[in-house]
C-alpha positions, 0 to 999 in steps of 0.5 A: 554488473554482470547478468549473474549479479543481476539475477542474484539481486532478484533471488531469495538468496539476496537478503534485500530482495527477501525483505522487499518480498516480505514487506511488498506482500504485507502491504499488498495483502493489507490492500486486498483486505481493505476490499473485504472490509468494505464488502462486509460493511456493504453486506451487513448494512445492505448497501449496494452500488450497482442496480442489479445487486438490489433485492427489495427497496432500491431507495434504501439500498442506494443510500450513502453509508459514511463507514463504507465511504471511509473504507472505500477512500482508505482502500483507494488511497492504498491503490494509489500508493502501494503500486508505486512502492512495489515498482520503485521498491523493486527498482531500489533492490536492483541498485544493490543497497545495504540491508540496513538502508533497505530494511528502514525504507521498507519498514517505514513505508509499511508502517506508514501504510498500516498507521494510515489505515488505522488513522483513517478507519478509527478516525484519528484527528488530523494530522494523523492520517496526513502524517501516515500518507506523507511519510510513506510518500517521502519514502517512495520519493527517496528510494526513487531518487536513489534509483535515478542517481544509480541509473545516471552513473 
């Protein structure tokens, strides 16, 4: 593949890259919004994590709030799963996949992450959350296998 072909793969003229950019941005913004979700719960319920943030009753401020902890766990799960998608997804774009296949990979991953968040925060009964996690995880693994197979040639 020539340098011109590689440059064009990472261009908005490439429909696969354009799809990747859209879905990557959507899941990244979703992950960023989770920190705001947790912060607004902390502010509203006056629960802090650091001693320097306490004004008033230190014991009450350091209590454990299950809604805040649930949001933190959901956000942490995003931070563990979205960066691998961003890396592997971009490498997958470089393999020159069909628009059809790339659309489904990116759509399924993003959908699984949004579903995982809903299942975590409501909460929905298991295996709902696990299903959201494993569908996204399997999507990344499948794209990674495609990247490894292409890189082996």
